[in-house]
N, C-alpha and C positions, 0 to 999 in steps of 0.2 A: 639497353636503354633505348626507348623510342624517341623519335624526334617530337618536340612539343607541338608542332603544327599538325602532325599526323594524329596525335592524341586529341587535339582540339577538333579535327575533322571527324574522328570517330564519335566524339561526344555529341556533336551537332547532328550527325547522322542518326545516332541512337535516339536522341530527343525528338527528332522529326518523325522517326518511325513510331515511337510511342504515341506522339500526338495524333498521327494518322490512324493508328490502330484504335485509339480512344474515340476519335470521330466516327469511325466505321461502326464501332459498338454502340455509341450513343444514337447515331442516326438510324441504325437498324432497329434498335429498341423503340425509339420514338415512332418509327414508321409502323411497326407491328402494333403498338398501342393505339395509334391514331386510326388505323384502318381495320381494326379487329372486328368491328360491327358494321362493315360496309354491305351494300346491296350486291350480293354475288350473282353473276350472270351465268354460272355453270362451270364446266370443267376448263373452259378457255378464258376464264376471268383473269385479266392482266394484274389486278390487285392481288388475287390469290397467288399468282405466280411470283410476284415481288415479295409477298410475305413468306412464301416457302424459301426463296433465295436468302432473305434476311435471316430466317431461322437456321438455314444451313450454315451461313457464315458464323452465327453465334455458336452453333454446335461445334464447328471446326475450331473455333478459338477456345472453347472450353465451356462447360456448363455454368461455371460460376462467373463468367465474364459479364453477363448481363446484370447479375446482382451487384457486382462490384461497380459497374457503371452507374447504377442507380444510387449506390451509396456515395460515390465521389461527386455526383452532380451538384450538390449544394456547395461544394468547395469552389467551383468556378466563379460565382459572383464575388466571393471573398478575394480570390486571386486577382481578378480584374480590378476590384476596388483598391487593392494594395498597389498595383502597378499605376493606376490612375493618380492616386494620392501621392505616391512617391514622386511621380513626374511633376505634379503641381507644386510640391514643396521643395524640389531641387532645381528650380529655375536658375538660370544664369544671373549672377549679380556682378556688380563692378569688380568686386574682389575676386570672384572666381574667374573673371576675364582678365585679371591682372592689370587693371587700369589704375594708374596712380591718381590720387586725389590730392593735388597740391593747393592748399588754401592757406 
């Protein structure tokens, strides 16, 4: 049986790694899409070099990763709105702060 704190650390580490991987995939995909029709200056074009690096990252992660990133993209606004509204509806009240109202 593992210690509960160790398990919690593993969960946090796994979630942060998933989040970073998702960010890398999303930003690589967006960069490739944004700079696809740029004015190329030749073989030493810095934008073409960045595009090749982004493509290499996506190919190393797997060919389906870019498609999965595009499919999951509409979910982010929903998640952020859920977090925002749950925060606004769960504000502290006098009862949640355990303040007695003696009248």
